[in-house]
C-alpha positions, 0 to 999 in steps of 0.5 A: 959391436954392442948397440947403445941408443941415446935420448936427447936429454943425455946428449943435451945435458952432457954437452951443457957441462962439456962432457959429451966426449965421455960417450965416445970414451965409453961407446965405440958408436952411439945410435940415435933415432931421427926424432932425437936428431931433430930435437937436439940439432934441428930444433936446438938452435943455439942450445948446447949439443947442436955443434957437438952432436953434428960433429960426432955424426960427421966423425962417424961415432953417432949414427942415425937409425930409423925404427921400422915398427910403426905400430910399436912406435904409435903405441909408445907415443901414447905415453912418451914423446917422439924421441923417447918412443923412437929410442925404445922402439929402436932398442926393441927392434935391434936388441940394443945392449943399453939405452941412455934415458933420463926421463922417468916415464921412459925409464919405466917403460924401458923396464916393462920391455926388459931393456937395460938403461942408464942415465946421465948420473950413471954415466958420470958415476962410470966416468969417475970410476974409470978415471975420466973425471977427478970428482963427481960432485963438481960434475953433478953441481955443474949439471944442476947449475949450468945444465938446468938438470933436476936431481933429487937430493936423495939421488944426488947423495946416493950418487956421491956415496957410490963413488966414496964422496960426500955432499960436503967434499970440495966445499 
């Protein structure tokens, strides 16, 4: 089984637009480190994702694994928050196939280690291509307006173009 590790942002924002189940469609099991669990579930209070991630963990398709390399973790924490540091440390230790990361600094550091990554927009493009969603534009708009997720206009348009849609589709 290929190891896929997620940061908190991906879980929270997919839950905000009611698309967390896409992760189950794409990946047999998703791994998160303890810092991501704490951020999403324990510190989440009434925020989107708390119930969904708890249920996914109870159902067995989200696993929690603690990174062992404390020195690497400490190094990563100089530039990243705890969740992103644990995601990258765990990915290096366990040779993860894919990381789900949205934060630019975390993505840059993942690149330095040669780690494969995608973010929420990449997941939504994949969902459109696989037929799990009918149109990308409404999902990106929900992400922007309901999810509070910032998307640069150029990236927004590039994502739509990747699936044969335009910014004016559905308006």
